[in-house]
N, C-alpha and C positions, 0 to 999 in steps of 0.2 A: 582531569578533575578541576572544577573551578577553584579559583584562589580562595583558601580559607576553609574549604569543604574537604573532609577526609573520608576515606572509605568507612572508617567506624561511625561516622554520622549516619550511615545506612543501615546500622545494626538492627534497630527497631523495625523499620519497614521491610528489611530482608526477611527477618523472622516472619513477619506477618505475610509476606508475599509466599514464603514457603508453605505457609498453612493454606492460603488462598489457591495455591496450585493444585491441591487435592480436589478442588471444585471444577478444574478444567475438564472439558470434553475429551476423554481418552479415546484411543482407536477403538477400545472395546465398547464404550458408550456410543460412539458414532455408529458402530456396527449394529448396535441394539435399535437405533433410530431408523437405520435403513431397513432393517427387517421388521420393524413393528408392524402389527397387522392392521392396525388402524390409526387414524390421526389422533384419536384420543389416548391411545397407547403412547404414542409418540410424545404427546404434550405432557403426559405423566411422568415419563422419563426425564423430560427437560426441567419439570418443576422439581424433581428430586436433585437436580444440579443447581437449584436457585433460580431458574428463569421463570418469569411470570407466564401467563398463557399467551401463545404467540398465534396470530391470525394468519395462517398461510393462504387462506382464500383471497386475501387482499394483499398484493405486493406493497402497496402504499402503507397499509396499516402495520405490515411486518417490518418495513424499513423504518418506519416512525418508532416503533417499540424497541428495535435494536438500537436505534440512535439514542433512545433514552437510557438503555442499559448502559451503552458506551459512556455517556456523558456522567452518569452516576458513578461508574468506575473511576473516570477521571478525577471527579470531585472527592471521592472517598480517599484515594491514594495520595492525591496532592496535598492533603492535610498534613501527611507525615513524611513528605519528600523534602530533603535539604535544598533541592534545585528544582524549580517547577518548569525550567525550560525543557526539560525532558517531555513534558506534557506538550508543550508547544511544537515539538518535533512530530509528535503524532496528530497534531491539529493542522499542520501546515497544508496537507493534501486536500483538506475541505475548504480552505481558503482559495487554492486554486481552482478547485471544482466550481466554487461560486464565482470565481473570476471568469472562468470559461462561459458559464451560463449568462453572466451579467453582459459580458462583451457580445456574445451572439444575439442575446435579446435586444440590446440597444440598436444593433445593426438591422434587425427585423422589425423594430418598433413595437416589440412584445414585453409583457411583463414577466421578470425572470423568477418571481416569488415562488411559484410552484416547483422550481427546479433547485432551489437553494437549500443548503444544509445549514444547521445551527451549531455545527461542531468545530467550526474554525476558531482561530484566535481572535479574528474580527467579526463582529455582529454581521450577519448576512445582510440586513438591511442597510447597514452603513456601507459595506463593500459596494452593494448595488448602486447606492446613491453616489459614492465616489466615482464609480465607472460612468454614471450618468452625467455627472457635472464636470468631470475631468479634474477634480480637486483630490489628488492622491497624497498630499503631504503628510497625512496622518496614518497611512498604510505602513506596516512593519517590514523590515528586511527588504527582500528583492521585489516584494509585491507591487509597489508602486511602479518601478521600472517595467515590471512584467506586464502590468495592465496597460501602460502607455504603449509598449511595444506591440502587444497583441492587437489593441485597437488600431494602431497605424497599419499593421499587416492586413488586418481584415478590411479596412477602409481603402487600402491601396489594391489588393489582390482579389478581394471577395472570396477568398478561400479559407474556410474555417478550419481545414486541417493545419495550414501553415500557422494559423494563429494559435491553434492548440499546441503545436510543436514548440513554438516560442514560449508559452506558459509552461509547458513541461520542463524545458531547459531551466528556467528560471526557478522552478520550484525544487529540482535538484540541488541548484546552487544554494538555495535558502536552506534546504536540510543539512547541507554540508556546512553551511555557516553556523547554524545552530549547534550542530554537534561539535564543531571546533570551540565555540564559545563556551560549552559546558566542560570543555577539558577532558571528556571522557574518551579514552582510546577505544572502548568497546562500542559507543555509539558512533564514533567516526568510522570504525570499520563495518558497522552496519550500514551506513550511509553509502560507503564505497561499494558494498556488495549489492545494495539495491541499484546504484548505477550501472554496475556490470549486467544486471539482469535486464534492466532497461534497454542497454546497448545491444545486447543479444537479440532481444525481441525485434528491435529495429532491423538488425541485420538480416535476420531470417525473413521478416516480411518483405524487405527490399528484395532480396534473392528470389523469393517466391514470385514476385511481380516480374522478374527479369530485368531488375534495374541495376544500375552499377553504383561504385562509391561515390560519385559526383552527386547522385541523388540521395544518398545516405548521409553525406557529410553534415548537412545541416541539422539533422536530427540527433546526431550523437552528443553525448555529455561528457565532459571532462571530469576526472576525479576518481574513477574507478581503478580496480587493481588490473584489469585487463587493458592493455594499451590501446588507445583509439586507433593508432596506426595499423596495428594488427587486425582490428576490426575492419578497417577499410581495405586492408589487404585482401581479407577473406572475402569481401564483396567483389573484389576484382579478379575472381577466378580462384580463390583460395579455399580452404577447407574449414568449416564451422566446427567439425569434430577435432580437427588438429589445433585449431585456435583455443579451444576449451580444454583439451586433454590434460594439461598440467595444473588445471585449476578445479576449484569446487564445483564447477559447471560441467564437468566432463560428461555425466549422463544427459544433461541438457543439450550438450553440444552434439552427441550421438543422435538424440531425437530431433534436433535442429537440422541436422544434414539430411534426415529422411524427410522432414517437413519441407525442405527446399524442393525436394523431388515429387512433392504432393502428398507426402505423409500426413500424420496428425498434427495440426498446429496447437490443438488443445493440450495434447501430451507434452509437447515441448514446453509451452507456456507453464503448465503445472510443474515440470521439472525445474524450471527456472526459479519459480517461487519455493519449491522444495529445497533448492541450494541455499536460498536466502535463510530459510528455517534452519538448515544445518549450521549455518554461521551462528545464529541465535541460540542453538542448543548448548553452546560453550557456556552460557550463563548459568547453566544448572550445576556447573562444577565450581562456581565462585561462591563462597559462604556468605559473603556481604559485600556491599558496595553498590554501584549504580547499575552493574550488569543484570543482577536479578530483576531490578525494576524495568529496565529495558526489555529484557526477555519476556517478562510477564505481559507488558502492554502490547508487545507484538504477538505474543502468542493469543491474547484475546482478540486481536484484529483478525488473525487467522480463523479463529473459532467463529467470530460473527460471519465471516465470508462462507465458511463451510455450512453454517446454519441456513443461511439464506439459499444456498445452492440445494441443500437437502430438503428443507421445508417447501420451497416453491416447486422443487422437482417432484416430490411426493404429490403434492397438489395437482400437478399436471399429469401425473400418471407415468412419470419417466421411470423406467426399469432400475431396480436397485444396482444392477451391475454398471449401468450407464452413469448413474450418479457416483458410485464409488471411485469410478475412474476420474471424476472431475474434482474430488476432495483433495484439499492441500494437506501435506504433512503438517502436524502440529508438534508441540514440544512434549505433550502428555503422551 
């Protein structure tokens, strides 16, 4: 907890969040959306949960609407939060999304504007301009060094995947720095769990490609609960299932072992996300403090992702069973 801020300072916002949790899309509500006979019926169900009309016929319009809803949630809760760095934590990934888009666009001589998100800490146009001019001094946290490294890698190798890996590594370092700055043990645990999930995804993808630990090493991120050396050992002939067995990622490890042999990568990645949600579910047993705020913000992120999967899938005629298998576990 940040100096001078106590758990009791979160009493009011914790009580408000407990009330707002009743509006989360529960498993039952998601099932109703899956089984809704028409798009109009689905829209009505969402409106009962406080959502405006969402246009699944246009992915761009849907993404814009969800972004506006997300931003309104941030603004609404930030007014009552003792420490607004918790919101920075959830904005970081949009900064790095914008950095990836701007770095690649610069290399191609293209305009990054259509690919940028307005949800980061740094206004998207300012970040794109910093990438264009090379003037990074005003960028926060790891972002300045991240952009400089990514541009250098892309200029040298012409490999956008390597550039993206560098940005991802810096992003997780940025997340861990923010979590440490808040002093929140719960947020720091969340960051470590996110790192574990990302490292396991990298491990399974590497093994599916038939590559070894030397290939994987540059993509791994420090700071998780699962030792990086153990991940590298698994890549050199070890077992994903055994690596994960004593951790919260046991089910993901079993699915990962199957994915390495050609099984479903989607199921493995879903179980990685579900393990992260499992960590966050601990916030439901904390009466007040920063944990309920973190848990709620993360739950909304999962809800937005599920909504996008569900609504775009319905619009494309994807069967309900197929959509059901892709939905991430939520707190509700």
